[in-house]
C-alpha positions as CSV (number, residue, x, y, z in Angstrom):
1,M,51.3,331.3,163.4
2,V,50.2,335.0,164.2
3,L,52.7,337.5,163.7
4,P,52.3,340.5,165.5
5,E,54.0,343.9,164.9
6,T,57.0,344.5,167.0
7,S,59.7,347.6,167.0
8,S,63.4,347.5,166.8
9,R,63.8,347.9,170.7
10,N,62.1,344.3,170.9
11,G,63.7,342.3,167.7
12,R,66.0,340.3,169.6
13,K,63.5,339.0,172.1
14,Y,60.9,338.7,169.0
15,V,63.5,336.6,166.9
16,S,64.0,334.1,169.5
17,A,60.6,333.8,170.8
18,G,59.1,333.3,167.2
19,L,62.0,331.0,166.0
20,K,61.4,328.9,169.3
21,A,57.5,328.6,168.0
22,L,58.4,327.9,164.6
23,R,60.6,324.9,165.3
24,G,57.6,323.5,167.5
25,L,55.2,323.9,165.0
26,I,57.7,322.3,162.4
27,G,57.9,319.2,164.9
28,S,54.2,318.7,164.5
29,R,54.9,317.9,160.6
30,P,52.3,320.4,159.2
31,T,51.1,319.9,155.4
32,G,50.6,323.6,155.2
33,W,51.0,327.1,157.1
34,V,48.8,329.9,158.0
35,V,50.6,332.9,158.4
36,D,48.1,335.8,160.4
37,L,49.2,339.3,159.6
38,R,45.9,340.8,160.6
39,G,46.1,343.8,162.9
40,N,50.0,343.6,162.4
41,R,50.5,347.8,161.9
42,G,54.3,347.3,161.1
43,G,57.3,348.5,163.0
44,D,60.6,346.7,162.1
45,M,59.8,344.4,159.4
46,H,63.3,342.4,160.0
47,P,62.4,340.6,163.1
48,M,59.1,339.7,161.3
49,L,60.5,338.4,158.2
50,A,63.4,336.7,160.3
51,V,60.6,334.7,162.0
52,V,59.2,333.5,158.6
53,A,62.3,333.3,156.7
54,P,61.8,329.2,156.4
55,L,58.6,329.8,154.9
56,L,59.8,332.3,152.5
57,G,63.0,330.6,151.2
58,D,66.2,331.9,149.8
59,G,66.0,334.7,147.3
60,E,64.8,338.3,146.7
61,R,61.4,339.1,148.5
62,G,60.9,342.3,147.7
63,R,62.4,345.8,147.2
64,F,62.0,349.2,147.9
65,V,61.6,351.5,144.6
66,S,62.7,355.3,145.1
67,A,63.8,358.3,142.6
68,H,67.4,357.4,143.4
69,G,67.0,353.6,142.5
70,E,66.1,350.2,144.2
71,T,67.3,348.4,147.3
72,S,66.2,344.8,147.7
73,W,65.2,342.7,150.4
74,G,65.0,338.7,151.0
75,I,66.7,335.8,152.5
76,R,70.1,334.6,151.9
77,R,71.3,331.4,153.6
78,G,68.4,331.7,155.9
79,H,69.0,335.2,157.2
80,V,67.3,338.2,156.2
81,Y,69.0,340.9,154.1
82,N,67.8,344.4,153.3
83,G,70.5,345.7,150.9
84,A,73.8,345.5,152.3
85,R,72.8,344.6,155.9
86,T,72.1,341.0,157.1
87,A,69.8,341.0,160.5
88,Y,69.9,338.5,163.1
89,R,72.7,336.5,161.2
90,W,73.6,335.0,164.9
91,H,70.2,333.2,165.1
92,R,70.1,329.2,163.8
93,V,67.2,329.4,161.6
94,P,65.5,326.2,160.6
95,A,65.7,324.9,157.1
96,A,63.4,326.2,154.3
97,R,60.1,324.7,154.1
98,N,58.1,323.6,151.0
99,Q,54.5,323.2,152.1
100,P,51.9,325.8,151.0
101,V,51.1,329.1,153.0
102,A,48.0,330.8,153.5
103,V,48.4,334.5,154.7
104,L,45.6,336.3,156.5
105,V,45.4,340.0,156.1
106,D,43.0,343.0,157.1
107,G,42.6,346.5,157.4
108,G,44.9,346.6,160.1
109,T,47.8,345.3,158.2
110,A,50.2,348.3,157.7
111,S,53.5,349.3,156.8
112,S,55.9,346.6,157.6
113,G,53.3,344.1,158.3
114,E,52.7,344.7,154.4
115,A,56.2,344.3,154.0
116,V,56.0,341.0,155.1
117,L,52.6,340.3,153.2
118,I,54.7,341.5,149.9
119,S,57.5,339.1,150.7
120,F,54.9,336.3,150.0
121,L,53.2,337.7,147.1
122,G,54.3,336.0,143.6
123,A,55.4,332.8,145.6
124,E,54.3,329.4,144.3
125,D,51.6,327.7,146.6
126,T,50.8,330.8,148.5
127,K,47.4,332.5,148.8
128,T,45.8,335.4,151.1
129,F,42.7,335.8,152.5
130,G,41.0,338.3,154.3
131,R,40.2,342.0,153.7
132,P,42.3,344.8,151.9
133,T,45.2,346.3,154.1
134,A,45.6,349.8,155.0
135,G,47.8,350.7,152.3
136,Y,50.9,352.3,153.8
137,A,53.4,349.7,151.8
138,T,56.2,352.8,151.8
139,A,59.5,353.8,153.4
140,N,59.3,357.0,155.0
141,E,62.0,359.4,156.0
142,T,61.6,362.0,158.9
143,F,63.2,365.6,158.3
144,G,63.7,367.9,161.2
145,L,62.2,371.6,160.8
146,P,63.9,374.7,162.1
147,D,60.7,375.6,164.2
148,G,61.8,372.0,166.2
149,A,59.1,370.0,164.4
150,R,59.5,366.9,162.3
151,L,58.2,366.1,159.2
152,A,57.6,362.3,157.5
153,I,57.9,362.3,153.7
154,T,57.7,359.1,151.8
155,T,60.8,358.3,149.8
156,A,59.8,354.9,148.4
157,L,57.5,352.4,147.5
158,M,57.6,348.4,148.1
159,A,57.3,346.2,145.3
160,D,57.0,342.5,145.4
161,R,59.3,339.7,143.9
162,T,57.5,340.1,140.4
163,G,58.3,343.7,140.3
164,R,54.8,344.9,141.1
165,T,55.0,348.4,143.0
166,Y,52.9,349.1,145.8
167,G,52.1,352.4,148.0
168,N,49.2,354.0,149.4
169,T,46.7,352.0,148.1
170,P,45.3,348.8,150.0
171,I,46.3,345.2,149.0
172,A,43.4,343.2,148.2
173,P,43.8,339.7,149.3
174,H,43.3,336.8,146.6
175,T,40.2,335.7,148.5
176,L,37.9,338.4,149.9
177,V,36.6,337.5,153.1
178,D,34.1,340.2,154.6
179,T,34.3,338.4,158.2
180,D,31.1,339.2,160.1
181,D,32.5,340.9,163.4
182,T,29.4,340.3,165.3
183,N,29.9,336.6,165.3
184,D,32.7,334.8,166.5
185,A,33.4,332.9,163.1
186,D,36.6,333.3,161.6
187,D,35.7,333.0,158.0
188,A,38.9,334.0,156.5
189,L,41.0,331.4,158.8
190,D,37.9,328.9,157.8
191,A,38.4,329.4,154.0
192,A,42.9,329.4,154.6
193,I,42.3,326.1,156.1
194,E,39.7,324.9,153.4
195,W,42.5,325.7,150.6
196,L,45.2,324.2,152.6
197,A,43.1,321.0,152.7
198,G,42.7,320.8,149.1
199,R,46.8,321.4,148.6
200,A,47.5,318.4,151.2
């Protein structure tokens, strides 16, 4: 399942289309999943997490760590929560899945794309493949300046379910696959499928 970036503006359409595709894939009775986050530069993490919520299962899946404390995000009764907020609660979400998940990442996986990756980290039967991410696993706030300019400042770092904190350092995959861009082979996908085949 390729999970592209999205903005909040397109969130509803993204979730509707993504869950429809997921239901179709569930209907084919897969023995494992590939979630492709390569080139996902971020945007709004909530629609993306809503689509893969059945693959994440219920529970805390990450958190924002700031100087003022922590705010967790995750899945509750099939729906995405972030602190006190529950996103897209009106959507019917498929039941949680328990098959292994391979996650593909690269240098184009950034920001909210990395938040989705982090949501999978620490889970059983989950492995990541590809190249290190961009290294923007942070939350930022924009502040207005007197001259009208706006300044974006990092105010929190992302952490996974185990408590490991990330930030401006690229996140290395479990299996580093340095794909040769000059050929048509998808070495990261091939490695993920090989691993999944061994888990079936």
